[in-house]
TORBA-227851 format. One line per field, with one value per residue (C-alpha): x, y, z. Coordinates in steps of 0.02 Angstrom, whole numbers, plus 50000, padded with zeros to 5 digits. Each point is the difference from the previous one (the first is absolute). Layout:
<recs>
c1 [X / ...];
c2 [Y / ...];
c3 [Z / ...];
</recs>
This chain:
<recs>
c1 [48928 / 49877 / 49919 / 50161 / 50016 / 49911 / 49880 / 50083 / 50168 / 49926 / 49916 / 50170 / 50080 / 49862 / 50019 / 50189 / 49990 / 49865 / 50070 / 50190 / 50062 / 49906 / 49914 / 50035 / 49951 / 50135 / 50177 / 50075 / 49936 / 50077 / 50008 / 50044 / 50082 / 50076 / 50168 / 49993 / 49810 / 49924 / 49830 / 50075 / 50092 / 49839 / 49899 / 50146 / 49993 / 49814 / 50033 / 50133 / 49880 / 49858 / 50100 / 50128 / 50132 / 50132 / 50131 / 50011 / 50092 / 50056 / 50062 / 50181 / 50170 / 50008 / 50187 / 49955 / 49902 / 50142 / 49972 / 49818 / 50044 / 50103 / 49865 / 49867 / 50107 / 49924 / 50152 / 49975 / 49901 / 49946 / 50039 / 50125 / 50059 / 50083 / 50153 / 50062 / 50167 / 50029 / 50154 / 50001 / 50170 / 50054 / 49823 / 49927 / 49816 / 49918 / 49820 / 49892 / 49843 / 49931 / 49870 / 49897 / 49899 / 49843 / 50072 / 49888 / 50154 / 50068 / 49831 / 49993 / 50171 / 49957 / 49829 / 50083 / 50124 / 49858 / 49906 / 50158 / 49973 / 50132 / 50015 / 50106 / 50047 / 49964 / 50061 / 50161 / 50154 / 50064 / 50151 / 49898 / 49868 / 50132 / 50083 / 49851 / 49921 / 50046 / 50041 / 50090 / 50092 / 49840 / 49931 / 50161 / 49987 / 49822 / 50051 / 50121 / 49846 / 50055 / 49835 / 49943 / 49820 / 49944 / 49823 / 50028 / 49894 / 49865 / 49983 / 50032 / 49872 / 49869 / 49865 / 50065 / 50013 / 49816 / 49948 / 50087 / 49912 / 49830 / 50016 / 50078 / 50159 / 50160 / 50114 / 50009 / 50044 / 49849 / 49890 / 50073 / 49976 / 49818 / 49947 / 50107 / 50065 / 49858 / 49853 / 50088 / 50019 / 49810 / 49966 / 49986 / 50165 / 49935 / 49933 / 50165 / 50100 / 49885 / 50026 / 50190 / 50004 / 49886 / 50107 / 50162 / 49924 / 49938 / 50166 / 50092 / 49884 / 50065 / 50167 / 50040 / 50097 / 50159 / 50003 / 49971 / 50139 / 50121 / 49964 / 50043 / 49824 / 49970 / 50158 / 49968 / 49822 / 50058 / 50122 / 49865 / 49878 / 50132 / 50025 / 49811 / 49989 / 50137 / 49907 / 49840 / 50089 / 50025 / 49862 / 49810 / 49974 / 50118 / 49987 / 50091 / 50037 / 50062 / 49987 / 49828 / 50077 / 50066 / 49847 / 49918 / 50168 / 50008 / 49829 / 50042 / 50038 / 50146 / 50169 / 50133 / 50175 / 50140 / 50185 / 50028 / 50176 / 50101 / 50063 / 50155 / 50048 / 49846 / 50012 / 49843 / 49985 / 49862 / 50022 / 49916 / 49900 / 49923 / 49829 / 50077 / 50076 / 49838 / 49894 / 49947 / 50019 / 50187 / 50033 / 49953 / 49911 / 49862 / 49873 / 49907 / 50065 / 49986 / 50061 / 49996 / 49824 / 49936 / 50089 / 49898 / 49842 / 50058 / 50026 / 49826 / 49927 / 50084 / 49924 / 49830 / 49971 / 49837 / 50074 / 50187 / 50031 / 49912 / 50100 / 50162 / 49956 / 49969 / 50168 / 50094 / 49919 / 50056 / 50177 / 50003 / 49957 / 50133 / 50135 / 49963 / 50012 / 50167 / 50059 / 49948 / 49844 / 49849 / 49852 / 49842 / 49892 / 49859 / 50093 / 50004 / 49815 / 49958 / 50104 / 49912 / 49831 / 50060 / 50053 / 49823 / 49923 / 50116 / 49964 / 49813 / 50030 / 50109 / 49882 / 50118 / 49955 / 50148 / 50129 / 50166 / 50176 / 49945 / 49863 / 50126 / 50124 / 49868 / 49930 / 50173 / 50034 / 49838 / 49997 / 50184 / 50058 / 49830 / 50016 / 50148 / 50142 / 50160 / 50181 / 49954 / 49850 / 50060 / 50054 / 49833 / 49983 / 50184 / 49995 / 49842 / 50085 / 50149 / 49881 / 49902 / 50161 / 50081 / 50183 / 50016 / 50122 / 49965 / 50095 / 50060 / 50022 / 50180 / 50049 / 50150 / 49980 / 50035 / 50130 / 50156 / 50021 / 49818 / 50016 / 50158 / 49910 / 49856 / 50117 / 50104 / 49845 / 49944 / 50169 / 50004 / 49817 / 49943 / 49814 / 49961 / 49819 / 49929 / 50045 / 49979 / 50149 / 50105 / 50143 / 50146 / 50123 / 50174 / 50134 / 50146 / 50140 / 49909 / 49920 / 50069 / 49827 / 49968 / 50160 / 49944 / 49831 / 50086 / 50107 / 49844 / 49906 / 50147 / 50008 / 49813 / 50013 / 50148 / 49900 / 49857 / 49868 / 49907 / 49981 / 50086 / 50068];
c2 [49556 / 49871 / 49981 / 49922 / 49874 / 49837 / 50007 / 49853 / 50088 / 50160 / 49902 / 49926 / 50173 / 50077 / 49860 / 50021 / 50189 / 49997 / 49857 / 50003 / 50158 / 50150 / 49949 / 50146 / 49892 / 49872 / 49983 / 50028 / 50120 / 49993 / 50155 / 49966 / 50144 / 50053 / 50085 / 50191 / 50006 / 50155 / 49915 / 49852 / 50119 / 50099 / 49846 / 49931 / 50156 / 49970 / 49817 / 50045 / 50125 / 49873 / 49846 / 50080 / 49864 / 49963 / 49965 / 50025 / 49870 / 50056 / 49912 / 50052 / 49918 / 49955 / 50035 / 50184 / 50021 / 50097 / 50137 / 50036 / 50137 / 50088 / 49980 / 50074 / 50138 / 50175 / 50056 / 49862 / 50057 / 49880 / 49946 / 49890 / 49821 / 49854 / 49949 / 49820 / 49942 / 49812 / 49904 / 49814 / 49942 / 50113 / 50059 / 50157 / 50048 / 50163 / 50036 / 50147 / 50003 / 50177 / 50094 / 50149 / 50108 / 49906 / 49823 / 49891 / 49921 / 50171 / 50059 / 49842 / 50042 / 50181 / 49957 / 49873 / 50131 / 50126 / 49875 / 49941 / 49818 / 49885 / 49972 / 49865 / 49934 / 49814 / 49950 / 49910 / 50108 / 50031 / 49884 / 49863 / 50016 / 49968 / 49855 / 49907 / 49931 / 49838 / 50083 / 50149 / 50044 / 50038 / 50105 / 50099 / 50038 / 50062 / 50110 / 50100 / 50110 / 50102 / 50010 / 49896 / 49991 / 49945 / 50008 / 49907 / 49852 / 50110 / 50114 / 49869 / 49868 / 49938 / 50062 / 50179 / 49991 / 49947 / 50132 / 50139 / 49943 / 49990 / 50170 / 50081 / 50054 / 50014 / 49934 / 49923 / 50169 / 50086 / 49858 / 50015 / 50188 / 49988 / 49860 / 50028 / 50178 / 50107 / 49891 / 49914 / 50155 / 50020 / 49824 / 49942 / 49923 / 49820 / 50008 / 50071 / 49862 / 49868 / 50069 / 50005 / 49824 / 49934 / 50079 / 49930 / 49829 / 49975 / 50058 / 49877 / 49857 / 50019 / 49923 / 49822 / 49956 / 49961 / 50178 / 50076 / 49893 / 50047 / 50185 / 49982 / 50045 / 49842 / 50011 / 50185 / 49963 / 49856 / 50118 / 50133 / 49871 / 49950 / 50181 / 50024 / 49841 / 50067 / 50165 / 49907 / 49935 / 50179 / 50111 / 49993 / 50121 / 49984 / 50094 / 49922 / 50113 / 49909 / 50005 / 49934 / 49861 / 49921 / 50020 / 49836 / 49911 / 50057 / 49925 / 49828 / 49863 / 49928 / 49938 / 50067 / 49934 / 50118 / 50016 / 50150 / 50053 / 50112 / 50146 / 50093 / 50112 / 50110 / 50187 / 50099 / 50188 / 50132 / 50119 / 50142 / 49957 / 50102 / 50009 / 49955 / 49840 / 49950 / 50025 / 49838 / 50080 / 50021 / 49816 / 49971 / 49832 / 50037 / 50129 / 50133 / 50121 / 50192 / 50000 / 50188 / 50011 / 49871 / 50088 / 50155 / 49893 / 49932 / 50175 / 50050 / 49847 / 50050 / 50172 / 49914 / 50069 / 49932 / 49985 / 49967 / 49947 / 50154 / 50111 / 49918 / 50016 / 50186 / 50021 / 49905 / 50097 / 50163 / 49932 / 49936 / 50169 / 50085 / 49871 / 50003 / 50190 / 49989 / 49885 / 50127 / 49907 / 50101 / 49940 / 50089 / 49994 / 49949 / 49837 / 49961 / 50043 / 49885 / 49860 / 50021 / 49982 / 49846 / 49916 / 50018 / 49938 / 49850 / 49949 / 49995 / 49904 / 49874 / 49983 / 50073 / 50113 / 50111 / 50012 / 49924 / 49994 / 49924 / 50128 / 50138 / 49930 / 49974 / 50175 / 50080 / 49899 / 50062 / 50181 / 50045 / 49901 / 49997 / 49812 / 50011 / 49917 / 50025 / 50038 / 50184 / 49986 / 49882 / 50138 / 50014 / 49812 / 49977 / 50149 / 49933 / 49833 / 50089 / 50093 / 49842 / 49906 / 50138 / 50044 / 50002 / 49906 / 49935 / 50028 / 49874 / 50053 / 50004 / 49827 / 49894 / 49895 / 50150 / 49945 / 50110 / 50030 / 50052 / 50118 / 50074 / 50024 / 50095 / 50110 / 50040 / 50045 / 50114 / 50088 / 50023 / 50060 / 49860 / 49960 / 49816 / 50024 / 49952 / 49887 / 50139 / 50045 / 50151 / 50087 / 50078 / 50115 / 49994 / 50132 / 49884 / 50128 / 50136 / 49915 / 49870 / 49931 / 49969 / 49900 / 49896 / 49972 / 49946 / 49872 / 49937 / 49978 / 49906 / 49884 / 49963 / 49969 / 49883 / 49902 / 49978 / 50079 / 50079 / 50156 / 50113 / 50009];
c3 [49668 / 50065 / 49829 / 49935 / 50139 / 50031 / 50146 / 50089 / 49995 / 50072 / 50140 / 50045 / 49996 / 50108 / 50128 / 50008 / 50020 / 50134 / 50103 / 49975 / 49914 / 50068 / 50162 / 50117 / 50149 / 49960 / 50065 / 49827 / 49867 / 49826 / 49893 / 49816 / 49907 / 49837 / 50024 / 49985 / 49999 / 50083 / 50010 / 50094 / 50118 / 50026 / 50050 / 50101 / 50109 / 50026 / 50044 / 50129 / 50078 / 50006 / 50053 / 50119 / 49976 / 50131 / 49865 / 49811 / 49896 / 49827 / 49844 / 49996 / 50035 / 50184 / 50010 / 49976 / 50162 / 50080 / 49868 / 50049 / 50127 / 49864 / 49867 / 50114 / 50075 / 49983 / 49899 / 49871 / 49848 / 49861 / 49869 / 50091 / 49980 / 50085 / 49901 / 49997 / 49931 / 50001 / 49943 / 49959 / 49943 / 49859 / 49965 / 50075 / 50009 / 50051 / 50042 / 50055 / 50107 / 49974 / 50101 / 49945 / 50119 / 49949 / 49988 / 50109 / 50081 / 50047 / 50064 / 50107 / 50074 / 50037 / 50073 / 50116 / 50060 / 50025 / 50108 / 50089 / 49951 / 49924 / 49812 / 49919 / 49829 / 49981 / 49827 / 49953 / 49986 / 49823 / 50015 / 50085 / 49865 / 49867 / 50089 / 50076 / 49842 / 49913 / 49835 / 50072 / 49839 / 49903 / 50142 / 50008 / 49815 / 50028 / 50144 / 49898 / 49971 / 50152 / 50095 / 50148 / 49941 / 49829 / 49930 / 49838 / 50052 / 50076 / 49850 / 49867 / 50047 / 49877 / 50119 / 49989 / 49811 / 49990 / 50125 / 49903 / 49842 / 50085 / 50084 / 49846 / 50086 / 49899 / 50136 / 50171 / 50076 / 49922 / 50064 / 50175 / 50005 / 49944 / 50117 / 50153 / 50003 / 49931 / 50052 / 50144 / 50108 / 49995 / 50066 / 50181 / 50054 / 50015 / 49821 / 49938 / 50087 / 49925 / 49824 / 50018 / 50072 / 49861 / 49865 / 50074 / 50041 / 49823 / 49926 / 50110 / 49948 / 49821 / 50053 / 50052 / 50156 / 49903 / 49930 / 50172 / 50071 / 49860 / 50029 / 50184 / 50059 / 50101 / 50105 / 50035 / 50054 / 50110 / 50086 / 50024 / 50070 / 50127 / 50053 / 50018 / 50106 / 50114 / 50019 / 50046 / 50155 / 50064 / 49930 / 49996 / 49855 / 49851 / 49835 / 49852 / 49851 / 49844 / 49813 / 49952 / 49896 / 50161 / 50112 / 49949 / 50016 / 50182 / 50035 / 49931 / 50125 / 49904 / 50056 / 49884 / 50025 / 49956 / 50031 / 50112 / 49956 / 50113 / 49899 / 50058 / 49854 / 49994 / 50030 / 50047 / 50003 / 50003 / 49855 / 49908 / 49845 / 49860 / 49920 / 49833 / 50068 / 50087 / 49843 / 49918 / 49828 / 50030 / 50029 / 50182 / 50004 / 50123 / 50051 / 49904 / 49869 / 50010 / 50179 / 50029 / 49927 / 50123 / 50143 / 49953 / 50009 / 50169 / 50068 / 49939 / 50088 / 50162 / 49983 / 49981 / 49825 / 49929 / 49825 / 50022 / 49819 / 49929 / 50119 / 49943 / 49815 / 50019 / 50087 / 49864 / 49858 / 50081 / 50025 / 49821 / 49924 / 50107 / 49959 / 49813 / 49996 / 50091 / 49861 / 49869 / 49942 / 49944 / 50104 / 50052 / 50154 / 49884 / 49965 / 50186 / 50018 / 49854 / 50078 / 50167 / 49914 / 49906 / 50163 / 50066 / 49839 / 49987 / 50179 / 49963 / 49838 / 50090 / 50148 / 50130 / 50145 / 49955 / 49864 / 50052 / 49930 / 49834 / 49970 / 50039 / 49874 / 49865 / 50027 / 49983 / 49843 / 49924 / 50059 / 49992 / 49848 / 49914 / 49985 / 49881 / 50093 / 49902 / 50045 / 49992 / 50117 / 50137 / 50120 / 50093 / 50030 / 50045 / 50118 / 50082 / 50029 / 50081 / 50116 / 50044 / 50040 / 50102 / 50023 / 50190 / 50109 / 50175 / 50162 / 50129 / 50181 / 50064 / 50060 / 50046 / 49842 / 49889 / 49871 / 50016 / 49813 / 49984 / 50149 / 49923 / 49834 / 50082 / 50102 / 49846 / 49899 / 50140 / 50010 / 49810 / 49999 / 49884 / 50003 / 50033 / 50051 / 49830 / 49854 / 49872 / 49891 / 50051 / 49912 / 50093 / 49911 / 50080 / 49992 / 50034 / 49995 / 50095 / 50150 / 50118 / 50045 / 49815 / 49985 / 50151 / 49917 / 49840 / 50092 / 50090 / 49835 / 49924 / 50151 / 49985 / 49814 / 50028 / 50130 / 49875 / 50111 / 49853 / 50108 / 49874 / 49824];
</recs>
């Protein structure tokens, strides 16, 4: 990456990282992340071990801090989310802040619980974020995208476009995987942090202050700086975990005036989430695609596998052959063996230590469809995408915030023996005139269809 950058810029970045961002002898250590990045979570664990913070501050709405014990409860299993519903006049807005098992924010929460140290969210609440900017109407229109984080500016900068072209990557996600996931896990943690900070710093420098202000970044960073300053009055070792795009903004000594509005009509709940909803390819505005695939990589990392991506690729090829045969497709083990060899060859050709998600996809396209992608040959690639996304649903520990209608729904599903553990489609044949339980199930389905839940048809 350094070959693309001017030497003066890199000197500035090195100075910032060594003196202000990642100085483990300092009172505050900043850890820049990309949402849902296993490599970031991996190095975050190493940083927590090395730094031994007294408190961990996390980019997340600070009016959700009361949910942290629920989110980190042993009975809670990701994917999960914090759900926000905010009303302003006649307008209503909803927003989700999801966590996967390998989300750096979630790893920070669980590591804090394990070490019995406090953790806290320090960002503006969703309603405050909408109301506290000068041009609130435009920001509200933006935030109809339903996710608390948004990486449009990070991924869409001119710097990233040039970097993709220089490194011959087809997209921002392929570039990220190559530089930070596959190669990043092999780097010392300080070098990894420097690379992430450099990448985010140079992306941020592509935007002027007016754009950052219009996007709401400056008021959020001002609020987070205030929370960090308050923590400095109480703690000697503070770890700050935020999206990398905001790290430099937290270092700046600027005074940003903003109208802190008190928001009354905001509802906040912990809720289950699904892999499909969390996947960037399905419309979620932040984080990495192929969420189940990267969870497999994360699990391999935790087992200290030397080649976690290779291990994951082998697992997915086996699953793919099995799933295709279940669908009635004619596939051979030889196709899987050929694809496995192609992954290795492509990784060498593309100068990667291992083949990642994009080598896996390209190998399946070549070996299983013989490169002829038509309507008749899309089954292998579509099935692979389903596997890499996953169809699981999370679990939230029992809590007093449980919404009664949601609790009633779960209890009814259990009594009617309806599976709600995955998002896969199921068919249930009902004998309405023969069995009372089937009539109850029919009424239940009709109620859900009437309510527009999209649970059943």
